[in-house]
DRENTOR-690002 format. One record per residue (C-alpha): residue in one letter; z, y, x. Coordinates in steps of 0.05 Angstrom, whole numbers, padded with zeros to 5 digits, always signed. Layout:
% residues N
AZYX/...
END
This chain:
% residues 918
M+00717-01613+00697/R+00750-01545+00693/K+00707-01521+00751/H+00644-01544+00716/K+00668-01514+00650/D+00682-01447+00684/K+00613-01449+00716/D+00582-01465+00649/K+00622-01408+00617/G+00598-01360+00671/Y+00527-01384+00661/R+00532-01371+00586/K+00560-01302+00601/S+00500-01289+00646/L+00453-01312+00592/A+00488-01267+00542/F+00484-01208+00589/M+00410-01221+00602/G+00398-01227+00527/A+00433-01161+00516/A+00392-01129+00571/A+00329-01156+00541/A+00349-01127+00474/V+00361-01060+00506/C+00293-01064+00539/A+00260-01082+00473/A+00295-01024+00440/A+00271-00978+00495/L+00199-01001+00486/S+00201-00982+00413/L+00235-00915+00426/G+00170-00877+00419/I+00162-00901+00348/F+00234-00891+00324/Y+00252-00829+00364/A+00240-00780+00308/V+00272-00826+00256/T+00337-00837+00295/S+00342-00770+00331/A+00291-00719+00309/T+00309-00728+00236/G+00383-00721+00243/G+00403-00696+00312/T+00463-00720+00350/A+00531-00733+00317/R+00558-00670+00350/D+00500-00630+00321/R+00515-00657+00252/R+00589-00642+00257/E+00576-00570+00279/L+00523-00556+00227/N+00554-00590+00167/S+00623-00559+00168/P+00627-00512+00108/V+00652-00443+00125/K+00714-00419+00087/D+00729-00351+00118/A+00662-00317+00130/P+00670-00245+00154/F+00611-00221+00112/Q+00559-00248+00063/I+00485-00263+00070/G+00443-00254+00007/V+00390-00308-00003/V+00335-00306-00056/T+00288-00364-00072/V+00237-00381-00126/A+00269-00421-00183/D+00244-00491-00194/A+00297-00543-00214/Q+00244-00597-00211/D+00229-00584-00138/D+00267-00637-00098/D+00250-00601-00033/L+00280-00535-00058/M+00342-00565-00088/R+00355-00608-00027/S+00345-00547+00018/L+00396-00507-00022/E+00445-00564-00018/V+00440-00567+00057/L+00444-00491+00061/G+00510-00492+00023/K+00539-00548+00065/R+00521-00513+00130/F+00541-00441+00115/G+00585-00446+00053/W+00578-00410-00013/A+00607-00340-00020/S+00647-00362-00081/D+00685-00410-00034/G+00693-00360+00022/G+00628-00378+00057/Y+00567-00337+00078/I+00516-00350+00023/S+00507-00308-00040/H+00446-00339-00073/R+00399-00315-00128/F+00337-00345-00160/F+00277-00302-00176/P+00269-00301-00252/D+00212-00339-00284/G+00147-00300-00281/S+00169-00256-00224/V+00113-00284-00180/R+00068-00242-00224/D+00117-00185-00233/P+00132-00151-00165/H+00180-00101-00197/A+00223-00155-00227/A+00225-00191-00160/A+00244-00127-00124/T+00301-00115-00173/V+00333-00183-00158/I+00330-00171-00082/E+00358-00100-00087/A+00415-00122-00132/L+00442-00168-00076/A+00446-00110-00027/E+00489-00069-00075/D+00548-00113-00055/P+00580-00079+00006/D+00600-00148+00033/V+00527-00168+00039/M+00504-00150+00109/A+00437-00187+00109/V+00385-00209+00058/A+00338-00268+00069/V+00280-00281+00021/V+00242-00347+00020/E+00187-00344-00004/G+00172-00269+00003/I+00135-00261-00062/G+00103-00195-00085/G+00156-00141-00089/T+00194-00162-00027/A+00167-00105+00015/E+00183-00055-00040/A+00254-00081-00045/F+00264-00079+00030/R+00241-00006+00033/N+00290+00014-00021/I+00347-00024+00012/R+00331+00009+00078/K+00339+00078+00048/K+00407+00063+00017/R+00437+00015+00069/P+00400+00018+00136/E+00452-00028+00168/V+00432-00088+00126/K+00388-00139+00162/L+00325-00157+00122/L+00290-00224+00135/T+00235-00261+00098/A+00189-00321+00107/E+00125-00344+00075/T+00104-00276+00050/H+00056-00268-00008/D+00045-00193+00004/D+00003-00170+00063/W+00047-00189+00122/R+00034-00122+00156/S+00066-00082+00100/V+00124-00131+00097/A+00135-00127+00173/A+00138-00051+00168/A+00196-00057+00119/A+00233-00119+00146/D+00273-00134+00208/I+00234-00198+00215/V+00179-00235+00178/V+00162-00308+00194/N+00103-00347+00167/T+00080-00418+00178/D+00028-00416+00233/F-00035-00427+00192/I-00077-00407+00252/S-00051-00459+00300/R-00050-00511+00245/G-00123-00498+00234/F-00132-00532+00301/T-00071-00579+00305/I-00087-00614+00240/P-00158-00635+00262/W-00131-00651+00331/A-00077-00695+00300/A-00128-00728+00255/K-00170-00747+00315/K-00108-00771+00352/M-00092-00816+00293/G-00162-00846+00297/A-00202-00807+00245/K-00275-00789+00252/T-00279-00744+00190/L-00232-00693+00160/V-00236-00678+00086/H-00204-00613+00062/V-00185-00616-00012/S-00170-00552-00049/F-00191-00507-00107/P-00216-00435-00115/R-00148-00402-00127/H-00122-00426-00060/M-00188-00411-00026/A-00180-00339-00049/N-00117-00333-00007/E-00135-00302+00060/A-00089-00346+00103/V-00110-00411+00068/F-00184-00394+00073/R-00178-00372+00146/R-00144-00438+00164/R-00200-00476+00129/V-00252-00438+00170/I-00215-00453+00234/M-00209-00526+00215/E-00284-00530+00206/E-00295-00499+00275/A-00242-00544+00307/C-00273-00606+00278/Q-00340-00586+00307/D-00308-00575+00375/L-00268-00640+00372/G-00327-00682+00350/L-00303-00693+00279/K-00343-00686+00215/F-00314-00635+00166/R-00322-00640+00091/Y-00295-00597+00035/E-00280-00626-00033/N-00261-00586-00095/A-00205-00608-00141/P-00177-00580-00206/D-00122-00527-00200/P-00054-00558-00218/T-00034-00492-00250/A-00096-00490-00295/D-00096-00510-00368/G-00097-00585-00353/G-00036-00579-00309/A-00014-00621-00250/S-00024-00687-00287/E-00098-00674-00298/A-00108-00652-00225/R-00072-00714-00200/A-00113-00759-00246/F-00176-00727-00217/I-00153-00744-00146/E-00135-00815-00165/A-00205-00825-00194/K-00240-00791-00136/M-00205-00821-00076/P-00240-00889-00077/A-00308-00854-00081/W-00290-00805-00025/I-00266-00860+00021/E-00330-00899+00007/L-00373-00837+00017/H-00340-00811+00081/G-00317-00877+00110/P-00250-00912+00124/D-00240-00869+00186/T-00228-00807+00144/A-00167-00762+00145/F-00148-00721+00084/F-00113-00654+00079/T-00096-00617+00015/T-00071-00546+00004/N-00028-00566-00055/G+00035-00609-00054/A+00022-00637-00124/L-00042-00670-00099/A-00008-00703-00039/A+00021-00764-00075/P-00044-00792-00103/I-00078-00781-00035/I-00023-00817+00002/K-00023-00874-00048/A-00098-00883-00040/V-00095-00880+00036/V-00041-00934+00036/S-00082-00981-00008/L-00154-00964+00010/G-00151-00938+00082/G-00160-00871+00115/Y-00108-00822+00142/F-00062-00768+00115/V-00043-00719+00170/E+00010-00677+00135/A+00020-00635+00072/D+00006-00561+00068/E+00081-00546+00061/A+00097-00604+00105/S+00158-00645+00086/P+00177-00719+00078/L+00194-00700+00006/I+00122-00679-00009/G+00083-00737-00037/F+00118-00795-00001/P+00175-00812-00050/E+00127-00818-00109/A+00070-00852-00071/L+00116-00904-00040/D+00163-00913-00100/L+00226-00896-00062/S+00294-00903-00095/P+00332-00840-00118/K+00386-00857-00067/D+00336-00851-00011/V+00306-00787-00038/K+00374-00753-00049/G+00402-00777+00016/E+00404-00740+00082/R+00339-00729+00121/G+00349-00787+00169/R+00358-00837+00112/L+00295-00811+00077/M+00253-00817+00140/R+00278-00887+00154/A+00264-00908+00083/I+00192-00881+00087/E+00183-00915+00154/R+00205-00983+00127/R+00160-00977+00066/V+00099-00955+00107/K+00108-01014+00154/A+00115-01062+00096/K+00049-01038+00067/G+00013-01042+00134/A-00001-00967+00138/E+00031-00954+00206/G-00002-00898+00245/R-00040-00870+00184/L+00010-00824+00150/G+00040-00761+00179/T+00089-00706+00161/W+00138-00657+00189/A+00204-00692+00200/A+00241-00631+00172/S+00221-00594+00109/A+00186-00528+00122/L+00223-00495+00064/Q+00290-00520+00087/S+00277-00500+00158/H+00257-00429+00137/L+00321-00421+00096/L+00368-00448+00150/A+00334-00411+00208/L+00332-00344+00172/V+00406-00349+00153/E+00425-00370+00223/M+00387-00312+00253/A+00417-00264+00203/R+00488-00288+00218/L+00480-00282+00293/T+00446-00213+00292/V+00499-00184+00246/L+00550-00210+00296/G+00510-00177+00352/Q+00491-00244+00384/G+00416-00245+00375/D+00351-00204+00378/L+00304-00213+00319/C+00246-00188+00362/D+00255-00243+00414/V+00208-00302+00404/R+00257-00347+00442/F+00312-00330+00393/V+00266-00348+00335/D+00244-00413+00367/S+00317-00432+00381/A+00337-00417+00309/Y+00284-00463+00281/D+00303-00518+00330/R+00376-00512+00307/A+00355-00511+00234/S+00328-00582+00241/P+00362-00615+00301/G+00318-00663+00340/T+00252-00633+00316/D+00207-00591+00359/W+00181-00523+00336/K+00133-00473+00368/A+00140-00399+00353/S+00091-00345+00372/A+00083-00271+00358/Q+00034-00248+00305/T-00017-00195+00324/D-00043-00134+00288/A-00114-00111+00278/D-00116-00085+00350/G-00094-00151+00379/A-00026-00123+00397/E+00036-00166+00384/V+00078-00141+00326/P+00149-00146+00353/N+00182-00170+00289/A+00128-00217+00261/F+00124-00290+00280/L+00085-00353+00266/V+00118-00422+00271/Y+00098-00494+00264/Q+00131-00562+00276/D+00108-00623+00313/T+00073-00676+00271/Y+00108-00742+00261/V+00066-00804+00245/F+00102-00861+00212/G+00098-00924+00255/R+00076-00884+00315/G+00123-00825+00327/L+00114-00752+00347/L+00045-00731+00369/G+00064-00671+00411/T+00024-00618+00374/H+00076-00566+00393/H+00054-00574+00465/L-00018-00555+00450/E-00043-00490+00479/I-00090-00463+00426/H-00151-00431+00456/P-00143-00355+00453/K-00212-00349+00422/Y-00183-00378+00358/R-00141-00315+00354/P-00188-00254+00350/L-00166-00185+00330/G-00139-00175+00260/S-00072-00209+00248/G-00087-00260+00302/T-00130-00299+00256/G-00199-00330+00248/P-00244-00367+00297/T-00298-00337+00338/G-00335-00400+00354/A-00292-00424+00411/A-00260-00490+00424/G-00187-00507+00429/T-00149-00532+00489/A-00108-00595+00484/A-00055-00589+00538/S-00030-00659+00528/D-00099-00686+00541/G-00106-00642+00601/A-00178-00623+00586/E-00209-00561+00556/L-00258-00573+00500/A-00330-00548+00503/D-00343-00476+00486/A-00412-00487+00457/P-00434-00452+00394/G-00449-00493+00333/P-00490-00480+00271/A-00497-00409+00249/S-00439-00387+00205/P-00425-00315+00186/A-00351-00328+00186/A-00351-00361+00254/R-00402-00329+00300/P-00466-00289+00302/P-00525-00334+00286/Q-00576-00355+00337/G-00623-00298+00354/A-00573-00243+00343/S-00579-00184+00390/R-00533-00199+00448/A-00550-00133+00479/V-00519-00097+00421/T-00456-00137+00412/A-00443-00141+00487/S-00455-00068+00504/A-00403-00053+00556/R-00398+00021+00544/H-00387+00015+00469/S-00344-00047+00473/S-00296-00009+00517/L-00273+00029+00456/I-00264-00033+00412/G-00192-00055+00405/Q-00160+00004+00440/A-00093+00015+00406/A-00065+00082+00386/A-00027+00121+00438/S+00044+00096+00450/D+00105+00138+00438/A+00110+00151+00513/S+00040+00181+00516/P+00032+00256+00512/P+00012+00282+00443/R-00062+00292+00433/V-00098+00336+00384/P-00151+00301+00341/S-00222+00320+00359/V-00254+00278+00304/L-00237+00283+00230/V-00260+00230+00181/V-00257+00246+00106/T-00266+00190+00055/G-00257+00185-00020/S-00199+00147-00049/R-00246+00104-00091/D-00276+00081-00025/N-00208+00068+00005/T-00193+00005-00035/P-00163-00054+00002/L-00232-00081+00017/E-00261-00014+00038/R-00202+00010+00078/M-00228-00028+00139/G-00284+00024+00140/A-00259+00092+00161/A-00184+00085+00157/E-00175+00023+00201/T-00232+00044+00247/V-00199+00111+00258/R-00132+00080+00274/A-00162+00033+00326/R-00212+00079+00360/N-00182+00126+00411/A-00226+00149+00467/T-00171+00163+00518/R-00217+00185+00574/S-00225+00255+00546/G-00167+00257+00498/A-00211+00247+00437/L-00173+00221+00377/A-00196+00211+00306/A-00155+00231+00245/H-00167+00208+00174/L-00161+00244+00107/V-00170+00214+00038/M-00199+00261-00014/P-00160+00254-00079/D-00197+00235-00142/D-00180+00300-00177/V-00215+00336-00121/W-00272+00287-00112/N-00296+00294-00183/F-00304+00370-00180/P-00357+00397-00132/A-00324+00465-00122/A-00256+00433-00107/A-00288+00382-00061/A-00324+00437-00023/A-00258+00475-00014/F-00222+00412+00008/I-00275+00397+00062/E-00276+00468+00088/N-00200+00474+00091/S-00194+00407+00126/A-00242+00426+00181/Q-00210+00491+00203/D-00173+00463+00263/P-00207+00495+00324/N-00196+00432+00365/L-00242+00391+00320/K-00308+00373+00351/V-00338+00326+00298/L-00329+00321+00223/V-00347+00256+00187/L-00357+00251+00112/S-00365+00179+00090/P-00388+00181+00036/S-00404+00254+00021/P-00383+00280-00048/R-00417+00329-00093/G-00402+00398-00066/A-00411+00375+00006/R-00476+00415+00013/V-00440+00480-00002/A-00382+00463+00044/L-00427+00443+00102/G-00470+00505+00093/N-00408+00549+00100/L-00382+00509+00159/R-00449+00514+00195/Q-00442+00590+00192/S-00367+00596+00206/R-00363+00540+00258/P-00432+00529+00289/E-00401+00487+00345/L-00377+00434+00297/V-00420+00371+00293/I-00423+00342+00222/L-00439+00269+00207/A-00445+00242+00136/S-00466+00183+00094/S-00488+00175+00022/P-00491+00109-00016/S-00554+00133-00051/S-00620+00152-00020/A-00635+00196-00080/S-00622+00268-00060/P-00564+00256-00012/P-00521+00319-00016/T-00517+00330+00060/A-00590+00315+00077/G-00617+00373+00119/T-00548+00405+00123/A-00508+00356+00164/H-00530+00343+00235/L-00539+00270+00216/T-00539+00238+00148/L-00541+00162+00137/V-00570+00133+00073/P-00591+00062+00052/D-00667+00053+00056/M-00698+00028-00009/R-00770+00043+00013/V-00772-00002+00074/R-00735-00057+00037/A-00788-00053-00017/A-00841-00062+00036/L-00805-00122+00068/M-00778-00156+00007/P-00839-00199-00007/S-00827-00236+00059/T-00756-00250+00035/S-00783-00274-00032/K-00828-00324+00004/A-00769-00348+00044/L-00735-00363-00022/G-00796-00402-00046/A-00812-00351-00100/K-00880-00349-00132/S-00871-00283-00168/I-00826-00221-00166/V-00792-00183-00222/H-00761-00114-00212/V-00706-00102-00263/A-00693-00028-00275/R-00642+00005-00321/D-00695+00043-00360/P-00766+00024-00339/S-00796+00078-00384/N-00756+00134-00353/M-00744+00119-00280/T-00720+00171-00230/D-00770+00195-00177/E-00734+00153-00124/V-00736+00089-00165/A-00808+00101-00185/R-00827+00110-00112/F-00789+00046-00094/D-00824+00009-00151/R-00893+00032-00128/I-00881+00009-00056/F-00850-00056-00081/R-00910-00070-00126/D-00962-00054-00072/S-00927-00097-00019/S-00919-00155-00067/V-00992-00154-00088/A-01013-00149-00015/S-00971-00211-00001/G-01003-00249-00058/L-00942-00249-00103/P-00950-00227-00176/Y-00904-00168-00192/S-00875-00141-00257/L-00825-00090-00281/A-00772-00107-00332/G-00709-00076-00361/P-00650-00090-00406/E-00635-00058-00471/A-00568-00048-00507/A-00542-00105-00550/S-00570-00102-00620/D-00504-00122-00653/G-00469-00061-00626/G-00411-00103-00603/K-00425-00093-00529/E-00417-00034-00484/P-00478+00012-00495/G-00531+00003-00441/R-00503-00062-00415/A-00555-00115-00398/D-00537-00164-00452/V-00607-00173-00482/W-00667-00178-00438/E-00732-00151-00468/P-00780-00142-00410/E-00849-00117-00429/T-00883-00161-00378/V-00851-00218-00340/V-00897-00260-00298/G-00881-00334-00293/A-00811-00332-00322/R-00768-00303-00376/L-00692-00306-00374/P-00672-00347-00435/P-00622-00315-00484/D-00567-00364-00467/R-00571-00347-00393/V-00562-00272-00398/A-00504-00228-00375/G-00438-00245-00408/Q-00461-00316-00418/G-00477-00336-00347/V-00436-00367-00292/A-00373-00323-00301/A-00365-00327-00376/G-00389-00398-00385/G-00342-00426-00332/R-00361-00453-00264/E-00362-00525-00285/A-00402-00510-00348/A-00451-00468-00308/R-00460-00523-00257/A-00471-00575-00312/A-00521-00529-00347/R-00561-00515-00284/P-00633-00539-00291/S-00653-00598-00249/D-00715-00561-00225/P-00712-00493-00189/G-00739-00454-00249/D-00808-00426-00244/G-00802-00394-00175/T-00786-00324-00198/A-00746-00276-00154/F-00708-00218-00187/F-00687-00152-00157/T-00649-00096-00192/S-00652-00023-00173/D-00589-00010-00215/Q-00525-00031-00180/S-00488-00040-00246/L-00535-00097-00265/A-00522-00138-00202/A-00469-00184-00231/S-00509-00197-00294/L-00572-00213-00256/I-00536-00258-00205/G-00504-00298-00261/A-00568-00303-00301/S-00610-00322-00240/A-00561-00374-00216/A-00553-00406-00285/G-00628-00403-00300/G-00653-00433-00235/H-00683-00368-00208/S-00674-00328-00144/F-00639-00262-00133/L-00666-00213-00081/G-00609-00163-00082/S-00589-00094-00107/P-00589-00023-00079/L-00522-00034-00042/P-00518-00108-00026/G-00454-00140-00001/P-00405-00197-00016/L-00368-00151-00066/E-00430-00129-00104/G-00436-00172-00165/F-00416-00239-00136/P-00341-00239-00153/E-00357-00222-00226/A-00416-00270-00231/F-00379-00328-00198/G-00310-00314-00226/I-00277-00310-00157/D-00227-00263-00125/L-00244-00232-00058/A-00185-00183-00055/P-00146-00228-00006/F-00201-00218+00046/A-00189-00144+00052/G-00237-00118+00104/Q-00252-00187+00131/W-00325-00188+00113/P-00346-00253+00147/L-00292-00290+00109/A-00311-00256+00044/L-00383-00276+00054/K-00365-00347+00070/R-00322-00350+00007/V-00383-00328-00034/E-00427-00377+00004/D-00379-00435-00010/E-00380-00419-00084/A-00456-00416-00085/A-00457-00485-00052/F-00408-00512-00104/L-00452-00485-00160/G-00513-00515-00128/V-00549-00448-00119/S-00551-00445-00043/G-00616-00418-00015/R-00632-00375-00076/L-00586-00314-00072/V-00592-00255-00023/T-00542-00204+00000/W-00521-00164+00061/S-00466-00195+00103/Y-00433-00127+00113/P-00434-00072+00059/F-00464-00004+00073/R-00400+00034+00057/F-00360-00004+00109/T-00411-00004+00164/S-00431+00068+00154/A-00358+00091+00156/A-00342+00049+00217/G-00407+00066+00253/L-00403+00140+00241/T-00330+00143+00264/Q-00347+00105+00328/F-00408+00149+00339/A-00366+00211+00328/L-00319+00191+00384/L-00378+00181+00430/L-00403+00250+00412/A-00334+00280+00425/D-00333+00247+00493/G-00402+00273+00509/E-00432+00203+00513/A-00483+00211+00458/E-00525+00264+00424/P-00525+00278+00349/G-00599+00260+00342/N-00596+00194+00379/F-00607+00147+00320/L-00613+00087+00366/E-00543+00098+00392/L-00517+00100+00321/L-00551+00035+00302/C-00520+00003+00363/V-00449+00020+00343/M-00463-00001+00271/E-00481-00070+00297/L-00417-00071+00338/H-00379-00067+00272/S-00422-00119+00237/P-00430-00175+00288/G-00489-00221+00273/S-00525-00174+00226/G-00584-00133+00247/W-00596-00060+00230/N-00657-00016+00236/G-00674+00053+00209/A-00730+00101+00195/P-00731+00177+00187/Y-00720+00192+00114/T-00777+00225+00076/G-00775+00263+00011/P-00816+00251-00052/D-00876+00287-00022/G-00873+00249+00043/E-00841+00305+00083/T-00789+00284+00135/I-00718+00308+00120/P-00689+00332+00187/G-00629+00294+00214/T-00631+00240+00160/L-00635+00166+00177/A-00650+00113+00125/V-00623+00045+00147/W-00628-00026+00124/Q-00595-00092+00145/D-00623-00161+00153/P-00620-00199+00087/Y-00573-00258+00085/I-00591-00318+00042/L-00529-00355+00019/G-00531-00425+00048/T-00590-00410+00094/G-00574-00351+00138/Y-00607-00287+00161/I-00679-00265+00155/R-00694-00219+00213/T-00730-00164+00177/S-00697-00112+00222/R-00742-00138+00278/A-00805-00137+00236/E-00864-00093+00251/L-00871-00043+00194/P-00932-00008+00165/E-00948+00058+00197/A-00919+00093+00137/F-00850+00070+00158/P-00839+00084+00232/S-00775+00048+00251/V-00726+00075+00302/R-00732+00015+00348/R-00786-00033+00365/P-00753-00087+00408/S-00799-00113+00462/P-00801-00188+00476/G-00743-00212+00517/R-00700-00151+00505/L-00660-00185+00449/N-00627-00230+00500/S-00605-00176+00548/L-00546-00193+00592/P-00477-00166+00574/G-00463-00099+00603/E-00533-00070+00594/P-00540-00006+00554/C-00550-00017+00481/L-00620-00044+00471/G-00641-00014+00537/D-00672+00053+00555/T-00743+00028+00557/M-00753+00034+00483/Q-00773+00097+00448/T-00713+00133+00419/P-00730+00187+00369/R-00682+00246+00372/M-00686+00280+00305/S-00632+00330+00287/A-00625+00388+00240/P-00644+00454+00273/G-00591+00483+00317/A-00552+00419+00330/P-00500+00436+00383/Q-00500+00400+00449/L-00430+00373+00466/
END
């Protein structure tokens, strides 16, 4: 019996062992789902012991500044972990913490004062700011002057990252570029067929947010997903977060029904995450991750988690969410970052500061940054990469980071292993798509690189001149960085002079940025830039002296004035006598008596005459049945406007479109600015009359976007197209036309900035110099207001393209690769700086029809918001307007590397007498 009992006992032991082994195998099979919950969310026990031992004898202090919000669970939890890990200075630890005062987000000086105050303590050897709100760069510059030994670190900058990087030891931002691809990729991986991007105009006015949205749209196209954009109320508006959340709650069922159950949602605001997650759990769909990804954003509220779970450590919170998601049957449909982005920034920056002060780290080493973020959240996976400047060169102390996506009930997706296609990172801060696909390394296959629908923010539209944009000789100059410190010093051979009023953030990408990036190293040519102060610009004699004195360097070969001020004619006349070898290029934003016409070797002006001849074809493309020209004072027009009006009238009548002239008068109540177009009293208006409640000051901007959209007529008005020859009336006419159901043909200097921000009530300042993005922002707003297909502009403004084109052309002249009178060459380089647009030009004629030597009047293809370009630059003109180029069939699709537009076309060479040959 004992033998049998022993055998039975051994058998039972074997069964127990086999059962245990089976349990281990079962656990192993589910490891992919629970890996991030059991390991990625908390790390190993050793990691936790090392990182949660409060310091009591820190050799120095690290100042930390954060935005104050006691209601922000993510922030308060992050500070709690920060104190546990590094210890508070009051207890002998590293951290000396300060909150930014309320309102400092809108007061950069107040923010800078808080940061600078920390560095006054001699024990503080490093300062870390999260988020780097406005004023951070100013504070860092001031600290650097007083205490150059202090390490300065910041993350999530609100200021332009380039200016912050110039003042800081390191700047780190969440990688909005890569996430523009990884979020759609993750959505598809989760099973989605459509991605809906939910945001509001204030966020869309932020350059980084808008760029990411554009990249998302491109990525969706390349990945085979549908992309949709939905507007929501701003949680910071009058209605507050509660109204915005109520809107989402009401809209989600309709959105899921409209877009289908296989729809993934992404929102740019954390306050909107909870109602989206709640709807996805109950109705279907997917939620990839929040904008500031964290398990604390949206999940606790949407899933009704207990305070103990929310306040507990990260692993407990993730496990609680996992259990609740499983219980509700939403496995595989909800994603996040396992570690809070805010907490990771704080911990990583402090860790990097501590090590570098101790001499154990290099803030310019991407591996050091990547390691710091991995240690900040043990078990998670981060990917760090260098950020690039406008020339495509890596900035050594600026980095972008993002974390792998964790899907509850499924596990980590491996987004940090993705190799983002380099074409998603064009020049200019490493941002913005160029119409390329992404590469999913984990899938092992490269996506198609086929162009999609025409989009000014993404790629040149179909039919654009490939010969121009692919010109090998000119493209060789694009993107060349300035000479390195190791290069021998070079004397500038090109001088570019601009006015300060044309050097605003949006205009600076004209001459200033072009000069910095264009260095023709083959012959040592280098361009220098000067800004003419306002107190000089406004006085012709002073402006003339400034120009003459600036151009005295004997090494200068070419002088560029863009635009040319009053007094330029006198200065150039003197320079032509004292320095006959100097080539002078200039531009004027007005075609009425440009000050340098006939004096400079080449003067560039916008062409109102040819536009008047071609505008009827644009009107027909808009579906217009009549045209109205709105002038400032129809009874007393200048000779230039009168000539434009005569050509406009004749071309309209010849095209079968009734034409009339109208004009505004000052407000009768005297309460408005004199001369402003507040009351419209046109003598003759054919087919339409702008109603009094749709005039300037009461249109889209003043009445509110929602009110204007609600007030929009159901029919497209009476088919009238309006044009104004007075730039100051552009905003009024855009607003009135949009609200009244009419069309808008443009203004003397069209562009995304001209009238649209005021008329639509949008801010384009964040898109400094990024004209395709600015245009797309305007186009999105037009679509939201329901006025797509009725408003015309230029995709690139004249001031920018003339400054950039003349600077590039000047370098070619200095290198001996062009002649001053080769207008065709100039048009080519202008198109290089305005991809997708089309330019043409005609010799400029005076009031009596005489040709002004060396003066080129140019125009750009009109762009209809929501429709695309109208190729008037390729149109055959009446004999009265001989254009510079007449492209022959087939030449527009020339292969890359061919000379610009080919040598088979006629190229007029018209210069002022005595133009020097370089």
